[in-house]
N, CA, C and O atoms as a GROMACS GRO file, in nm:
protein
  380
    1MET      N    1   0.212  -1.840   0.984
    1MET     CA    2   0.216  -1.774   0.869
    1MET      C    3   0.325  -1.755   0.784
    1MET      O    4   0.416  -1.680   0.817
    2THR      N    5   0.327  -1.829   0.654
    2THR     CA    6   0.458  -1.782   0.624
    2THR      C    7   0.460  -1.659   0.503
    2THR      O    8   0.357  -1.632   0.441
    3VAL      N    9   0.562  -1.604   0.484
    3VAL     CA   10   0.581  -1.459   0.415
    3VAL      C   11   0.672  -1.569   0.269
    3VAL      O   12   0.778  -1.632   0.261
    4LYS      N   13   0.557  -1.542   0.179
    4LYS     CA   14   0.631  -1.569   0.027
    4LYS      C   15   0.699  -1.507  -0.012
    4LYS      O   16   0.689  -1.388   0.018
    5SER      N   17   0.789  -1.544  -0.085
    5SER     CA   18   0.897  -1.437  -0.186
    5SER      C   19   0.827  -1.478  -0.318
    5SER      O   20   0.783  -1.581  -0.370
    6PRO      N   21   0.841  -1.309  -0.356
    6PRO     CA   22   0.804  -1.260  -0.498
    6PRO      C   23   0.829  -1.409  -0.577
    6PRO      O   24   0.899  -1.504  -0.543
    7GLY      N   25   0.747  -1.391  -0.687
    7GLY     CA   26   0.770  -1.505  -0.785
    7GLY      C   27   0.693  -1.668  -0.766
    7GLY      O   28   0.671  -1.750  -0.854
    8THR      N   29   0.668  -1.676  -0.646
    8THR     CA   30   0.594  -1.785  -0.603
    8THR      C   31   0.458  -1.844  -0.645
    8THR      O   32   0.416  -1.832  -0.760
    9SER      N   33   0.408  -1.894  -0.571
    9SER     CA   34   0.257  -1.937  -0.604
    9SER      C   35   0.169  -1.808  -0.548
    9SER      O   36   0.213  -1.762  -0.442
   10PRO      N   37   0.065  -1.749  -0.596
   10PRO     CA   38  -0.010  -1.624  -0.572
   10PRO      C   39  -0.037  -1.652  -0.377
   10PRO      O   40  -0.035  -1.749  -0.301
   11GLY      N   41  -0.062  -1.498  -0.363
   11GLY     CA   42  -0.099  -1.491  -0.206
   11GLY      C   43  -0.179  -1.374  -0.192
   11GLY      O   44  -0.267  -1.354  -0.276
   12THR      N   45  -0.157  -1.279  -0.082
   12THR     CA   46  -0.217  -1.163  -0.075
   12THR      C   47  -0.103  -1.061  -0.024
   12THR      O   48  -0.038  -1.087   0.078
   13ALA      N   49  -0.083  -0.953  -0.093
   13ALA     CA   50  -0.008  -0.845  -0.125
   13ALA      C   51  -0.028  -0.781   0.019
   13ALA      O   52  -0.134  -0.820   0.066
   14VAL      N   53   0.025  -0.715   0.085
   14VAL     CA   54  -0.022  -0.579   0.181
   14VAL      C   55   0.154  -0.501   0.198
   14VAL      O   56   0.267  -0.546   0.177
   15LYS      N   57   0.097  -0.361   0.250
   15LYS     CA   58   0.221  -0.283   0.247
   15LYS      C   59   0.169  -0.252   0.372
   15LYS      O   60   0.050  -0.232   0.395
   16ILE      N   61   0.303  -0.244   0.492
   16ILE     CA   62   0.322  -0.234   0.567
   16ILE      C   63   0.398  -0.124   0.600
   16ILE      O   64   0.520  -0.126   0.586
   17ARG      N   65   0.323  -0.005   0.654
   17ARG     CA   66   0.415   0.113   0.711
   17ARG      C   67   0.398   0.180   0.875
   17ARG      O   68   0.293   0.212   0.932
   18TYR      N   69   0.569   0.190   0.937
   18TYR     CA   70   0.542   0.167   1.019
   18TYR      C   71   0.639   0.315   1.101
   18TYR      O   72   0.755   0.352   1.082
   19PHE      N   73   0.516   0.376   1.203
   19PHE     CA   74   0.558   0.536   1.247
   19PHE      C   75   0.601   0.503   1.383
   19PHE      O   76   0.564   0.414   1.460
   20ALA      N   77   0.706   0.615   1.399
   20ALA     CA   78   0.771   0.673   1.552
   20ALA      C   79   0.811   0.533   1.600
   20ALA      O   80   0.864   0.442   1.537
   21GLY      N   81   0.780   0.537   1.698
   21GLY     CA   82   0.871   0.357   1.801
   21GLY      C   83   0.858   0.260   1.733
   21GLY      O   84   0.951   0.180   1.741
   22ALA      N   85   0.738   0.219   1.634
   22ALA     CA   86   0.708   0.128   1.569
   22ALA      C   87   0.865   0.127   1.442
   22ALA      O   88   0.942   0.033   1.420
   23ARG      N   89   0.865   0.226   1.398
   23ARG     CA   90   0.941   0.237   1.290
   23ARG      C   91   1.123   0.212   1.377
   23ARG      O   92   1.231   0.181   1.326
   24ALA      N   93   1.105   0.226   1.444
   24ALA     CA   94   1.276   0.211   1.492
   24ALA      C   95   1.251   0.078   1.544
   24ALA      O   96   1.349   0.022   1.495
   25ALA      N   97   1.203   0.005   1.595
   25ALA     CA   98   1.191  -0.127   1.638
   25ALA      C   99   1.140  -0.251   1.518
   25ALA      O  100   1.152  -0.373   1.530
   26ALA      N  101   1.095  -0.192   1.430
   26ALA     CA  102   1.099  -0.279   1.264
   26ALA      C  103   1.257  -0.253   1.225
   26ALA      O  104   1.322  -0.338   1.164
   27GLY      N  105   1.306  -0.136   1.263
   27GLY     CA  106   1.407  -0.102   1.162
   27GLY      C  107   1.413  -0.092   0.993
   27GLY      O  108   1.510  -0.102   0.919
   28VAL      N  109   1.280  -0.068   0.963
   28VAL     CA  110   1.228  -0.019   0.840
   28VAL      C  111   1.122   0.052   0.847
   28VAL      O  112   1.034   0.031   0.930
   29THR      N  113   1.116   0.178   0.729
   29THR     CA  114   0.990   0.272   0.729
   29THR      C  115   0.878   0.198   0.666
   29THR      O  116   0.768   0.252   0.672
   30ASP      N  117   0.885   0.122   0.627
   30ASP     CA  118   0.794   0.054   0.545
   30ASP      C  119   0.818  -0.104   0.459
   30ASP      O  120   0.920  -0.109   0.390
   31GLU      N  121   0.767  -0.173   0.460
   31GLU     CA  122   0.790  -0.302   0.364
   31GLU      C  123   0.637  -0.376   0.277
   31GLU      O  124   0.525  -0.329   0.298
   32ASP      N  125   0.658  -0.477   0.195
   32ASP     CA  126   0.584  -0.489   0.144
   32ASP      C  127   0.625  -0.662   0.175
   32ASP      O  128   0.731  -0.724   0.165
   33LEU      N  129   0.482  -0.701   0.219
   33LEU     CA  130   0.469  -0.870   0.201
   33LEU      C  131   0.356  -0.916   0.097
   33LEU      O  132   0.267  -0.863   0.030
   34LEU      N  133   0.416  -1.064   0.122
   34LEU     CA  134   0.314  -1.104   0.017
   34LEU      C  135   0.289  -1.261   0.097
   34LEU      O  136   0.364  -1.358   0.107
   35LEU      N  137   0.168  -1.240   0.141
   35LEU     CA  138   0.096  -1.358   0.256
   35LEU      C  139   0.086  -1.462   0.210
   35LEU      O  140   0.097  -1.459   0.087
   36ASP      N  141   0.063  -1.594   0.267
   36ASP     CA  142  -0.004  -1.722   0.231
   36ASP      C  143  -0.088  -1.734   0.236
   36ASP      O  144  -0.116  -1.845   0.283
   37ALA      N  145  -0.162  -1.681   0.211
   37ALA     CA  146  -0.315  -1.642   0.275
   37ALA      C  147  -0.440  -1.550   0.137
   37ALA      O  148  -0.436  -1.446   0.071
   38SER      N  149  -0.511  -1.635   0.149
   38SER     CA  150  -0.591  -1.542   0.037
   38SER      C  151  -0.700  -1.460   0.133
   38SER      O  152  -0.743  -1.354   0.087
   39GLU      N  153  -0.726  -1.484   0.203
   39GLU     CA  154  -0.804  -1.392   0.305
   39GLU      C  155  -0.763  -1.374   0.450
   39GLU      O  156  -0.834  -1.396   0.548
   40PRO      N  157  -0.610  -1.322   0.449
   40PRO     CA  158  -0.550  -1.298   0.573
   40PRO      C  159  -0.622  -1.154   0.626
   40PRO      O  160  -0.658  -1.061   0.554
   41THR      N  161  -0.636  -1.166   0.826
   41THR     CA  162  -0.706  -1.054   0.892
   41THR      C  163  -0.589  -0.995   0.945
   41THR      O  164  -0.481  -1.052   0.956
   42VAL      N  165  -0.622  -0.839   0.991
   42VAL     CA  166  -0.519  -0.779   1.061
   42VAL      C  167  -0.465  -0.894   1.136
   42VAL      O  168  -0.363  -0.945   1.090
   43ALA      N  169  -0.510  -0.938   1.232
   43ALA     CA  170  -0.420  -0.973   1.357
   43ALA      C  171  -0.286  -1.088   1.286
   43ALA      O  172  -0.170  -1.103   1.323
   44LEU      N  173  -0.357  -1.147   1.186
   44LEU     CA  174  -0.261  -1.248   1.056
   44LEU      C  175  -0.138  -1.182   1.056
   44LEU      O  176  -0.029  -1.220   1.099
   45VAL      N  177  -0.177  -1.051   0.990
   45VAL     CA  178  -0.056  -0.956   0.929
   45VAL      C  179   0.021  -0.913   1.068
   45VAL      O  180   0.144  -0.919   1.073
   46VAL      N  181  -0.043  -0.876   1.160
   46VAL     CA  182   0.024  -0.802   1.304
   46VAL      C  183   0.102  -0.921   1.342
   46VAL      O  184   0.223  -0.900   1.339
   47SER      N  185   0.063  -1.047   1.379
   47SER     CA  186   0.140  -1.194   1.384
   47SER      C  187   0.250  -1.197   1.283
   47SER      O  188   0.364  -1.210   1.328
   48THR      N  189   0.241  -1.192   1.208
   48THR     CA  190   0.348  -1.207   1.096
   48THR      C  191   0.456  -1.106   1.093
   48THR      O  192   0.548  -1.132   1.015
   49ILE      N  193   0.462  -1.025   1.144
   49ILE     CA  194   0.517  -0.913   1.127
   49ILE      C  195   0.605  -0.898   1.274
   49ILE      O  196   0.719  -0.855   1.290
   50ARG      N  197   0.516  -0.945   1.364
   50ARG     CA  198   0.590  -0.971   1.509
   50ARG      C  199   0.692  -1.067   1.510
   50ARG      O  200   0.800  -1.050   1.566
   51GLU      N  201   0.650  -1.193   1.432
   51GLU     CA  202   0.774  -1.270   1.414
   51GLU      C  203   0.862  -1.222   1.307
   51GLU      O  204   0.974  -1.273   1.310
   52ARG      N  205   0.849  -1.173   1.253
   52ARG     CA  206   0.948  -1.072   1.184
   52ARG      C  207   1.053  -1.063   1.210
   52ARG      O  208   1.162  -1.114   1.184
   53HIS      N  209   0.992  -0.962   1.290
   53HIS     CA  210   1.117  -0.869   1.371
   53HIS      C  211   1.108  -0.905   1.515
   53HIS      O  212   1.187  -0.859   1.597
   54GLY      N  213   1.054  -0.953   1.532
   54GLY     CA  214   1.079  -1.013   1.727
   54GLY      C  215   1.039  -0.933   1.807
   54GLY      O  216   0.942  -0.861   1.780
   55ALA      N  217   1.103  -0.928   1.922
   55ALA     CA  218   1.019  -0.911   2.066
   55ALA      C  219   1.003  -0.782   2.087
   55ALA      O  220   0.909  -0.759   2.163
   56GLN      N  221   1.070  -0.673   2.042
   56GLN     CA  222   1.063  -0.539   2.013
   56GLN      C  223   0.966  -0.476   1.986
   56GLN      O  224   0.900  -0.388   2.041
   57LEU      N  225   0.961  -0.568   1.825
   57LEU     CA  226   0.837  -0.470   1.774
   57LEU      C  227   0.763  -0.559   1.828
   57LEU      O  228   0.682  -0.563   1.735
   58GLY      N  229   0.722  -0.637   1.905
   58GLY     CA  230   0.650  -0.710   1.945
   58GLY      C  231   0.536  -0.639   2.072
   58GLY      O  232   0.415  -0.635   2.093
   59LYS      N  233   0.651  -0.595   2.127
   59LYS     CA  234   0.614  -0.520   2.281
   59LYS      C  235   0.511  -0.357   2.202
   59LYS      O  236   0.401  -0.322   2.244
   60VAL      N  237   0.568  -0.306   2.118
   60VAL     CA  238   0.522  -0.194   2.023
   60VAL      C  239   0.379  -0.226   2.006
   60VAL      O  240   0.282  -0.175   2.061
   61LEU      N  241   0.385  -0.332   1.908
   61LEU     CA  242   0.244  -0.411   1.841
   61LEU      C  243   0.136  -0.398   1.964
   61LEU      O  244   0.026  -0.345   1.945
   62ALA      N  245   0.169  -0.439   2.063
   62ALA     CA  246   0.064  -0.466   2.158
   62ALA      C  247  -0.007  -0.336   2.184
   62ALA      O  248  -0.130  -0.326   2.187
   63ALA      N  249   0.097  -0.216   2.205
   63ALA     CA  250   0.026  -0.086   2.223
   63ALA      C  251  -0.042  -0.001   2.152
   63ALA      O  252  -0.113   0.094   2.184
   64SER      N  253   0.000  -0.063   2.008
   64SER     CA  254  -0.057   0.004   1.880
   64SER      C  255  -0.183  -0.030   1.788
   64SER      O  256  -0.244  -0.130   1.750
   65SER      N  257  -0.190   0.121   1.771
   65SER     CA  258  -0.328   0.123   1.683
   65SER      C  259  -0.299   0.076   1.515
   65SER      O  260  -0.196   0.048   1.454
   66PHE      N  261  -0.392   0.081   1.491
   66PHE     CA  262  -0.379   0.031   1.316
   66PHE      C  263  -0.464   0.105   1.224
   66PHE      O  264  -0.584   0.102   1.252
   67LEU      N  265  -0.425   0.178   1.108
   67LEU     CA  266  -0.510   0.231   1.028
   67LEU      C  267  -0.516   0.141   0.850
   67LEU      O  268  -0.424   0.141   0.768
   68LEU      N  269  -0.646   0.077   0.836
   68LEU     CA  270  -0.622  -0.007   0.726
   68LEU      C  271  -0.679   0.047   0.598
   68LEU      O  272  -0.800   0.055   0.578
   69ASP      N  273  -0.581   0.086   0.509
   69ASP     CA  274  -0.616   0.188   0.374
   69ASP      C  275  -0.681   0.331   0.430
   69ASP      O  276  -0.774   0.389   0.373
   70GLY      N  277  -0.608   0.380   0.565
   70GLY     CA  278  -0.650   0.462   0.598
   70GLY      C  279  -0.766   0.476   0.675
   70GLY      O  280  -0.797   0.592   0.700
   71VAL      N  281  -0.838   0.389   0.717
   71VAL     CA  282  -0.976   0.373   0.812
   71VAL      C  283  -0.924   0.321   0.942
   71VAL      O  284  -0.844   0.230   0.920
   72ALA      N  285  -0.940   0.347   1.084
   72ALA     CA  286  -0.891   0.293   1.197
   72ALA      C  287  -0.932   0.163   1.203
   72ALA      O  288  -1.048   0.137   1.171
   73VAL      N  289  -0.854   0.074   1.239
   73VAL     CA  290  -0.894  -0.086   1.300
   73VAL      C  291  -0.968  -0.107   1.425
   73VAL      O  292  -0.896  -0.076   1.519
   74ARG      N  293  -1.096  -0.151   1.467
   74ARG     CA  294  -1.175  -0.194   1.562
   74ARG      C  295  -1.138  -0.283   1.605
   74ARG      O  296  -1.063  -0.286   1.703
   75ASP      N  297  -1.187  -0.399   1.534
   75ASP     CA  298  -1.157  -0.543   1.530
   75ASP      C  299  -1.039  -0.608   1.452
   75ASP      O  300  -1.052  -0.607   1.329
   76THR      N  301  -0.934  -0.661   1.499
   76THR     CA  302  -0.861  -0.732   1.409
   76THR      C  303  -0.842  -0.823   1.367
   76THR      O  304  -0.732  -0.869   1.338
   77SER      N  305  -0.978  -0.884   1.351
   77SER     CA  306  -1.066  -0.985   1.286
   77SER      C  307  -1.106  -0.965   1.115
   77SER      O  308  -1.133  -1.043   1.024
   78THR      N  309  -1.090  -0.788   1.131
   78THR     CA  310  -1.108  -0.728   1.000
   78THR      C  311  -0.998  -0.796   0.880
   78THR      O  312  -0.876  -0.806   0.875
   79ARG      N  313  -1.090  -0.827   0.807
   79ARG     CA  314  -0.986  -0.923   0.654
   79ARG      C  315  -0.918  -0.769   0.608
   79ARG      O  316  -0.941  -0.649   0.603
   80VAL      N  317  -0.809  -0.882   0.577
   80VAL     CA  318  -0.712  -0.759   0.460
   80VAL      C  319  -0.728  -0.789   0.345
   80VAL      O  320  -0.702  -0.908   0.330
   81PRO      N  321  -0.770  -0.723   0.219
   81PRO     CA  322  -0.804  -0.723   0.055
   81PRO      C  323  -0.667  -0.715   0.039
   81PRO      O  324  -0.587  -0.651   0.108
   82ALA      N  325  -0.644  -0.793  -0.066
   82ALA     CA  326  -0.512  -0.792  -0.192
   82ALA      C  327  -0.448  -0.623  -0.175
   82ALA      O  328  -0.540  -0.544  -0.152
   83GLY      N  329  -0.332  -0.568  -0.180
   83GLY     CA  330  -0.273  -0.427  -0.223
   83GLY      C  331  -0.319  -0.358  -0.119
   83GLY      O  332  -0.297  -0.239  -0.142
   84ALA      N  333  -0.380  -0.374  -0.001
   84ALA     CA  334  -0.433  -0.334   0.091
   84ALA      C  335  -0.252  -0.252   0.181
   84ALA      O  336  -0.141  -0.306   0.180
   85GLN      N  337  -0.288  -0.116   0.245
   85GLN     CA  338  -0.209  -0.071   0.334
   85GLN      C  339  -0.230  -0.076   0.501
   85GLN      O  340  -0.335  -0.025   0.540
   86LEU      N  341  -0.163  -0.118   0.579
   86LEU     CA  342  -0.157  -0.126   0.715
   86LEU      C  343  -0.032  -0.063   0.769
   86LEU      O  344   0.085  -0.102   0.773
   87ASP      N  345  -0.091   0.043   0.806
   87ASP     CA  346  -0.019   0.139   0.887
   87ASP      C  347   0.007   0.122   1.080
   87ASP      O  348  -0.088   0.132   1.157
   88VAL      N  349   0.083   0.108   1.104
   88VAL     CA  350   0.111   0.065   1.232
   88VAL      C  351   0.143   0.224   1.313
   88VAL      O  352   0.228   0.299   1.266
   89LEU      N  353   0.078   0.256   1.416
   89LEU     CA  354   0.081   0.336   1.503
   89LEU      C  355   0.066   0.314   1.643
   89LEU      O  356  -0.027   0.275   1.713
   90PRO      N  357   0.233   0.366   1.674
   90PRO     CA  358   0.251   0.321   1.868
   90PRO      C  359   0.177   0.457   1.922
   90PRO      O  360   0.147   0.568   1.878
   91PRO      N  361   0.168   0.392   2.027
   91PRO     CA  362   0.109   0.561   2.133
   91PRO      C  363   0.273   0.657   2.101
   91PRO      O  364   0.393   0.630   2.108
   92PHE      N  365   0.172   0.804   2.058
   92PHE     CA  366   0.234   0.904   2.070
   92PHE      C  367   0.227   0.991   2.176
   92PHE      O  368   0.118   1.029   2.219
   93ALA      N  369   0.354   1.033   2.234
   93ALA     CA  370   0.335   1.140   2.341
   93ALA      C  371   0.276   1.303   2.333
   93ALA      O  372   0.294   1.376   2.236
   94GLY      N  373   0.240   1.324   2.397
   94GLY     CA  374   0.140   1.452   2.339
   94GLY      C  375   0.202   1.582   2.395
   94GLY      O  376   0.300   1.560   2.467
   95GLY      N  377   0.174   1.690   2.383
   95GLY     CA  378   0.254   1.833   2.458
   95GLY      C  379   0.170   1.922   2.455
   95GLY      O  380   0.197   2.034   2.500
   0.00000   0.00000   0.00000
């Protein structure tokens, strides 16, 4: 999956927000992606951000849960509509 540069041909824009350990591993709090796919899935978005940020984020993603526009994702084959927001939520320690 390639990430398109703004100003190139149409793709699917997705906002990614990182929390806790995912934020630390990604090195950013959020980012906007323009994916070269008309109907990307959550799995494709996760794969793209893993490739973009490397192994440390990859480890966090493997244990993370995701919210797509505020709704928990149970199936990563779920389609991601244009303009969606995907939240990356790593496991949190409780107390």
